[in-house]
C-alpha positions as a printed Julia matrix, in Angstrom:
445×3 Matrix{Float64}:
  -2.64  -54.36   -90.31
  -4.01  -57.73   -89.13
  -1.62  -57.76   -86.17
  -2.76  -54.32   -85.02
  -6.42  -55.25   -85.37
  -5.81  -58.4    -83.31
  -4.16  -56.21   -80.69
  -7.4   -54.23   -80.37
  -9.37  -57.46   -79.95
  -7.01  -58.82   -77.3
  -7.21  -55.49   -75.48
 -10.99  -55.8    -75.38
 -10.85  -59.38   -74.1
  -8.41  -58.39   -71.34
 -10.64  -55.48   -70.31
 -13.7   -57.72   -70.19
 -11.83  -60.14   -67.95
 -11.41  -57.32   -65.42
 -15.16  -56.57   -65.42
 -14.66  -53.39   -67.39
 -17.19  -52.0    -69.85
 -15.6   -52.26   -73.3
 -16.74  -51.41   -76.8
 -15.49  -52.23   -80.29
 -16.76  -49.93   -83.05
 -16.6   -49.52   -86.78
 -17.05  -45.94   -87.94
 -17.62  -44.41   -91.35
 -17.56  -40.71   -92.26
 -18.4   -39.25   -95.67
 -17.93  -35.63   -96.77
 -20.92  -33.76   -98.14
 -18.63  -31.37  -100.01
 -14.91  -31.25  -100.86
 -12.74  -30.59   -97.75
  -9.92  -28.08   -98.05
  -7.61  -30.44   -96.16
  -8.79  -33.83   -97.38
  -7.06  -36.7    -95.62
  -8.41  -39.57   -97.71
  -9.43  -41.57   -94.61
 -13.14  -42.13   -94.08
 -13.44  -45.33   -92.03
 -11.71  -46.9    -89.05
 -12.01  -49.2    -86.06
 -12.06  -47.92   -82.51
 -11.95  -49.51   -79.07
 -13.01  -47.92   -75.76
 -12.83  -49.27   -72.23
 -14.15  -47.79   -69.01
 -14.31  -49.04   -65.43
 -17.04  -48.26   -62.93
 -16.82  -44.93   -61.17
 -15.16  -45.18   -57.73
 -17.62  -46.68   -55.26
 -15.36  -46.86   -52.21
 -13.09  -44.49   -50.37
 -10.06  -46.41   -51.6
 -10.76  -47.15   -55.22
  -9.55  -46.6    -58.77
 -10.91  -45.62   -62.14
  -9.72  -45.68   -65.71
 -11.02  -44.77   -69.13
  -9.03  -45.28   -72.32
  -9.39  -45.95   -76.01
  -7.75  -46.07   -79.42
  -8.73  -45.5    -83.02
  -7.06  -47.47   -85.81
  -7.06  -46.11   -89.37
  -6.31  -49.31   -91.22
  -6.08  -47.75   -94.69
  -3.38  -45.33   -93.47
  -1.92  -47.73   -90.87
  -2.05  -45.05   -88.17
  -3.33  -44.95   -84.59
  -4.86  -42.34   -82.33
  -4.79  -42.96   -78.58
  -6.68  -41.5    -75.67
  -6.71  -41.98   -71.9
  -8.95  -39.24   -70.44
  -8.7   -40.46   -66.82
  -6.62  -43.09   -65.03
  -6.35  -42.59   -61.28
  -6.45  -44.07   -57.78
  -8.34  -42.28   -54.99
  -8.11  -42.29   -51.2
 -10.52  -40.2    -49.15
 -12.3   -39.65   -45.86
 -15.05  -37.25   -44.79
 -12.97  -34.08   -45.32
  -9.92  -35.03   -47.4
  -9.36  -36.57   -50.81
  -6.05  -37.62   -52.37
  -5.85  -38.7    -56.01
  -2.87  -40.08   -57.92
  -2.91  -40.34   -61.69
  -4.6   -38.63   -64.6
  -7.81  -36.79   -63.79
  -9.98  -34.14   -65.43
  -9.88  -30.8    -63.58
 -13.4   -29.34   -63.24
 -12.54  -25.88   -61.97
 -14.37  -24.06   -64.76
 -17.7   -24.79   -66.46
 -17.21  -23.59   -70.03
 -14.07  -25.17   -71.48
 -15.5   -28.49   -72.67
 -18.56  -27.09   -74.45
 -16.48  -24.59   -76.44
 -13.83  -27.15   -77.31
 -10.99  -25.28   -75.57
  -7.97  -26.97   -74.05
  -6.38  -24.48   -71.67
  -6.69  -26.59   -68.49
  -7.56  -30.05   -69.76
  -6.37  -31.5    -73.05
  -8.79  -32.72   -75.69
  -9.16  -36.15   -77.23
  -9.59  -34.49   -80.67
 -10.41  -37.62   -82.64
 -12.55  -35.38   -84.87
 -12.94  -31.67   -85.48
 -15.88  -31.26   -83.06
 -14.77  -33.9    -80.56
 -14.94  -32.16   -77.16
 -14.0   -35.09   -74.9
 -11.52  -33.74   -72.28
  -8.34  -35.46   -71.09
  -7.03  -34.52   -67.67
  -3.44  -33.75   -66.63
  -1.41  -36.32   -64.71
  -0.16  -35.68   -61.17
  -1.2   -35.5    -57.53
  -4.56  -33.93   -56.62
  -5.41  -33.02   -53.04
  -8.75  -31.65   -51.82
  -9.76  -30.58   -48.33
 -13.18  -29.38   -47.14
 -13.4   -26.98   -44.2
 -16.57  -26.09   -42.26
 -18.66  -27.83   -44.95
 -18.44  -24.71   -47.09
 -14.85  -24.0    -48.08
 -12.97  -26.42   -50.31
  -9.33  -26.08   -51.25
  -7.77  -28.04   -54.12
  -4.11  -28.43   -55.0
  -2.54  -29.94   -58.13
   1.16  -30.81   -58.42
   2.97  -32.72   -61.14
   6.37  -33.45   -62.62
   5.02  -35.5    -65.51
   3.49  -34.05   -68.66
   1.56  -35.85   -71.37
   0.92  -33.54   -74.32
  -2.26  -33.75   -76.33
  -1.58  -36.58   -78.77
  -4.34  -35.94   -81.29
  -4.78  -35.12   -84.06
  -1.73  -37.23   -84.85
   0.62  -36.36   -87.7
   3.62  -37.95   -89.37
   6.23  -36.84   -91.86
   6.95  -39.17   -94.76
   8.98  -38.37   -97.86
   9.02  -34.69   -96.93
   5.23  -34.43   -96.62
   3.09  -33.95   -93.52
   0.09  -36.28   -93.33
  -2.64  -37.07   -90.82
  -5.72  -39.31   -90.75
  -7.64  -36.52   -89.0
  -9.87  -33.95   -90.66
  -8.93  -31.31   -88.09
  -5.32  -30.7    -89.18
  -4.36  -27.53   -91.02
  -1.46  -28.39   -93.29
   1.41  -25.94   -93.87
   0.85  -23.58   -96.77
   3.37  -22.33   -99.31
   6.02  -20.11   -97.73
   7.55  -16.87   -98.93
  10.92  -16.72   -97.15
  12.51  -14.27   -99.59
  11.39  -11.85  -102.23
  10.36  -13.47  -105.47
   7.26  -15.45  -104.48
   6.43  -18.75  -102.91
   8.63  -21.82  -103.08
   7.15  -25.1   -104.22
   7.58  -27.89  -103.32
   8.58  -27.65   -99.69
  10.33  -30.66   -98.14
   9.55  -31.08   -94.44
  11.43  -32.89   -91.73
  10.4   -33.35   -88.09
  13.03  -32.66   -85.45
  11.62  -35.02   -82.83
  12.66  -34.0    -79.3
  13.85  -36.57   -76.79
  10.96  -38.02   -74.84
  12.61  -37.05   -71.55
  12.74  -33.4    -72.67
   8.99  -33.48   -73.14
   7.65  -35.74   -70.39
   9.48  -34.33   -67.36
   7.75  -30.98   -66.87
   6.37  -29.31   -63.77
   2.82  -28.11   -63.08
   1.25  -26.38   -60.12
  -2.32  -25.26   -59.56
  -4.81  -24.42   -56.82
  -8.53  -23.78   -56.53
 -10.38  -22.13   -53.65
 -14.18  -22.59   -53.66
 -16.81  -21.33   -51.21
 -20.46  -22.43   -51.15
 -23.23  -20.65   -49.27
 -26.78  -21.96   -49.65
 -27.44  -21.74   -53.41
 -24.49  -19.49   -54.2
 -20.88  -20.38   -54.97
 -17.67  -18.46   -55.59
 -14.31  -19.87   -56.63
 -10.94  -18.7    -57.88
  -8.16  -20.75   -59.44
  -4.7   -20.44   -60.93
  -2.43  -22.88   -62.77
   1.1   -22.74   -64.1
   1.66  -25.65   -66.45
   2.75  -26.65   -69.96
   0.28  -25.9    -72.71
  -1.6   -29.06   -73.6
  -0.48  -28.92   -77.22
   3.17  -28.86   -78.2
   4.18  -25.69   -80.0
   5.84  -26.06   -83.42
   8.53  -23.78   -84.78
   9.51  -23.99   -88.47
  12.98  -23.11   -89.64
  15.08  -23.74   -92.71
  17.28  -22.39   -95.46
  16.97  -22.35   -99.22
  18.52  -25.28  -101.04
  20.83  -23.06  -103.01
  19.94  -19.47  -102.26
  19.42  -18.66  -105.93
  17.11  -21.61  -106.54
  13.36  -21.55  -106.18
  12.88  -25.25  -106.79
  12.88  -26.48  -103.24
  13.02  -25.38   -99.62
  14.0   -27.65   -96.78
  11.99  -26.92   -93.64
  12.46  -28.46   -90.2
   9.44  -28.54   -87.9
  10.56  -28.45   -84.28
   8.01  -29.32   -81.54
   8.68  -27.92   -78.08
   6.96  -27.33   -74.74
   5.69  -23.86   -73.85
   4.38  -22.93   -70.4
   1.35  -20.77   -69.76
  -0.61  -19.4    -66.83
  -4.37  -19.89   -66.42
  -6.25  -17.69   -63.92
  -9.97  -17.66   -63.33
 -12.85  -16.39   -61.22
 -16.19  -18.23   -61.24
 -19.53  -17.41   -59.6
 -22.54  -19.69   -59.52
 -26.18  -19.9    -58.52
 -28.13  -23.16   -58.35
 -31.76  -23.98   -57.64
 -34.06  -26.9    -58.3
 -34.49  -25.93   -61.96
 -31.13  -24.61   -63.22
 -27.43  -24.27   -62.51
 -25.95  -20.93   -63.6
 -22.3   -19.91   -63.85
 -20.59  -16.65   -64.77
 -16.83  -16.35   -64.95
 -13.7   -14.72   -66.29
 -10.56  -16.58   -67.33
  -7.12  -15.33   -68.41
  -4.72  -17.51   -70.4
  -1.23  -16.03   -70.7
   1.23  -17.83   -72.97
   4.08  -15.63   -71.7
   3.79  -16.48   -68.01
   7.18  -17.16   -66.39
   7.1   -18.38   -62.8
  10.27  -20.46   -62.78
  11.97  -18.39   -60.09
   8.96  -18.73   -57.8
   8.59  -22.43   -58.59
  12.24  -23.14   -57.73
  11.61  -22.31   -54.07
   9.2   -25.28   -53.78
  10.77  -27.47   -56.47
  12.98  -30.18   -54.93
  13.61  -31.85   -58.32
  14.77  -28.63   -60.01
  13.18  -29.49   -63.36
  14.17  -26.95   -66.01
  11.61  -26.0    -68.7
  12.43  -26.14   -72.39
  13.63  -22.93   -74.0
  11.9   -21.47   -77.02
  13.89  -22.11   -80.21
  16.15  -19.27   -81.27
  15.96  -17.72   -84.71
  19.04  -18.73   -86.69
  18.0   -19.56   -90.24
  17.16  -17.84   -93.51
  13.47  -18.0    -92.69
  11.7   -18.81   -89.52
   8.0   -19.25   -88.7
   7.05  -18.86   -85.07
   3.78  -19.2    -83.17
   2.32  -16.15   -81.44
   2.57  -15.82   -77.67
  -0.38  -13.79   -76.42
  -2.6   -13.36   -73.39
  -6.33  -13.96   -73.87
  -9.15  -13.02   -71.51
 -12.55  -14.71   -71.78
 -15.91  -13.83   -70.26
 -18.2   -16.86   -70.16
 -21.7   -17.72   -69.01
 -23.43  -21.12   -68.72
 -26.92  -22.21   -67.72
 -27.58  -25.93   -67.34
 -31.11  -27.38   -67.16
 -30.8   -31.03   -66.09
 -33.77  -33.41   -66.18
 -34.24  -37.17   -66.02
 -34.89  -37.57   -69.76
 -33.19  -34.49   -71.18
 -30.52  -31.88   -70.49
 -30.06  -28.44   -72.0
 -27.16  -26.01   -71.71
 -27.21  -22.34   -72.77
 -23.78  -20.81   -73.27
 -22.12  -17.51   -74.08
 -18.44  -16.64   -74.55
 -16.67  -13.39   -75.39
 -12.99  -12.72   -75.97
 -12.32   -9.5    -74.05
  -8.68   -9.08   -75.04
  -7.4    -8.0    -78.44
  -7.56  -10.83   -80.92
  -3.87  -11.26   -81.64
  -3.98  -14.84   -82.91
  -6.16  -14.85   -85.98
  -6.16  -17.24   -88.91
  -5.26  -20.77   -87.91
  -2.23  -22.49   -89.35
  -0.11  -25.56   -88.82
   2.19  -23.58   -86.54
  -0.34  -21.86   -84.31
  -3.98  -22.14   -83.35
  -6.33  -19.19   -83.68
  -8.95  -18.09   -81.18
 -11.91  -20.41   -81.73
 -14.64  -17.94   -80.78
 -14.79  -14.16   -80.37
 -18.38  -13.28   -79.41
 -20.53  -16.39   -79.55
 -23.6   -18.18   -78.22
 -24.1   -21.92   -78.06
 -26.83  -24.39   -77.2
 -26.32  -28.03   -76.31
 -28.94  -30.61   -75.58
 -29.61  -34.32   -75.36
 -32.91  -36.14   -75.13
 -33.68  -39.77   -74.32
 -36.89  -40.83   -76.04
 -36.77  -44.31   -74.47
 -34.19  -46.48   -72.78
 -32.85  -47.31   -76.26
 -33.27  -44.15   -78.38
 -31.58  -40.8    -77.78
 -30.53  -37.68   -79.66
 -27.89  -34.97   -79.25
 -27.75  -31.44   -80.71
 -25.08  -28.74   -80.5
 -25.21  -25.31   -82.13
 -22.63  -22.51   -82.11
 -22.89  -19.04   -83.63
 -20.23  -16.31   -83.54
 -21.64  -12.78   -83.95
 -18.21  -11.35   -84.82
 -17.24  -13.79   -87.57
 -20.67  -15.22   -88.48
 -19.41  -18.74   -87.86
 -22.37  -21.14   -87.76
 -21.78  -24.72   -86.61
 -24.32  -27.5    -86.09
 -23.75  -31.03   -84.84
 -26.56  -33.54   -84.36
 -26.71  -37.25   -83.57
 -29.37  -39.88   -83.12
 -28.51  -43.15   -81.41
 -29.95  -46.56   -80.66
 -28.46  -48.95   -78.14
 -29.11  -52.25   -76.41
 -27.05  -54.22   -73.91
 -24.87  -55.65   -76.66
 -25.09  -53.33   -79.68
 -25.24  -49.66   -80.56
 -25.75  -47.51   -83.65
 -25.16  -43.77   -84.06
 -25.98  -41.59   -87.09
 -24.66  -38.04   -87.16
 -24.38  -34.83   -89.16
 -21.9   -31.93   -88.9
 -22.39  -28.7    -90.87
 -20.11  -25.63   -90.73
 -20.33  -22.14   -92.21
 -17.37  -19.75   -91.81
 -17.48  -16.82   -94.26
 -14.67  -14.86   -92.55
 -11.3   -15.98   -93.95
  -9.6   -15.01   -90.68
 -11.77  -17.37   -88.64
 -10.36  -20.48   -87.01
 -13.16  -22.44   -88.68
 -12.5   -21.12   -92.2
 -10.05  -23.96   -92.85
 -12.88  -26.42   -92.19
 -15.86  -24.69   -93.8
 -16.03  -27.41   -96.47
 -15.88  -30.2    -93.88
 -19.63  -30.84   -93.78
 -20.06  -34.55   -93.21
 -22.36  -37.39   -92.28
 -21.14  -40.29   -90.18
 -22.23  -43.57   -88.67
 -20.92  -45.76   -85.89
 -21.77  -49.39   -85.17
 -20.61  -50.76   -81.8
 -20.45  -54.1    -80.05
 -20.5   -53.87   -76.26
 -18.65  -56.46   -74.15
C-alpha cells in the first residue's frame, strides 16, 4: 500500500515539474442508508493532473488521474483527453484521445454512447474521449466537416471489478453484482463460483472506428448530422457454465467472458443561439446490432477483424440484450459570468427492450425525463453545484448538490446525493438505497 501511495506522490511531483496543474485529494463518503450493493469502501486517495488548454496552433493537452482505494488495494484510472493538435485557419488535425462534442445531451444524462465515462462514482458524468485521428475542415466560414478514424480502442475502465475466490468485488458503489441464477428447474443455486475469462489485450485493443460530422451554421441557427461505427465503450459480458454434477444444487461454476461489441450511433441536431441562451433539439439512434464490416473493408488497409459474439454451448447461458434505442433530447443553456443553468429533456422513443439493470447488461437510464443543472460562484473562493433528474415514466427522482471552497493551494468540497426509484424495473432501483454524503479535501500543486 505504501509503495502505491508513494507512486501517486511521485506522479504529482513529476507533473508539477512540467508546469502542469496537479491535485492530491483525500475523499470520504458515508451512506445515509444501507446500500443494496455495499462495497465496504468509503475513503480513498485520488490524484488529478491537467495541462493548460492548447494556446498555439501546434500544441498538446492532457488530463489524467487515478483513485487509490487503500483498504481494498485497488485502483481506478482515467485519462479523459491526451492529444496533440496541428491547425491553421481552416484545417485542424488532432492525434490522440479527445472528447467528441457532436451532441449536447450525453454528458448531462450520464450516457456513454459516443464518449466513455470516468464513472468513479454512480453520478460521475465526466466524459472520456475515444483515441484516434480527428480531422476538421471549415468551408466558406459556415460549413464544417469532421472525420474520426481509429484502429485503437480503450474500453471504459471504471467501475473496476476483480474476481477473487470465486466472488466478484469492486470498490465502486455503481456496480450491480450478479444475482442468484436459475439454470434448471428446481430453484436457484447457491453459492455460485465465478471465474473471469480474461481476453488477450490484443483482441480488445486493436479495433476499428469510423465517424463523421457535418455541421452548418447560419447567423444564429445551426444544423448538424453525424454517424459513428465503433466499439461500445463498455465491454459486454457473457456468462456461461455448467452444473458441478448435474444432480447437485450445491454449487454452480460460472465463467464471465468480456468481449467487444460494435454499435452504430446516428444523430441529427438543430440549434439556436442568442445573447441569452443556447438551445439544442436533436434525435439520436444507437443500434447495438449494426454491422458495417463489409463496407469498412473497402477503406480498411489493416483488415482488422472484430470479435465475434460468444456462442451458446453450455447448460446455462446469460447474454446481454442487443437492441436499437432512439432518443429525442432538448437542452437550453443559460451561461453567465457567475452562474450557469441548463434545462434538459430526454425521451426514449423506441420500445424499452432493456429494462432492469444487471451485471451482464445495462438498462436504459431514462425513459421520459427532465433535468436541471446549475452552478453558482458566490465569490472567487465559494461555489455551489446542483443537479436534479426526474423520470415521469418510472418516477425516478435524483438530486446531487455540492458546495465548495478553494484557494490557490487548498480546496474543500461537501456533497449530498439522494435517489428515489420506486419502480423495480428502473436502472436506478439497484441504487435507491445509495443516498450518501461525501467530502473531499485537496492540495493543489
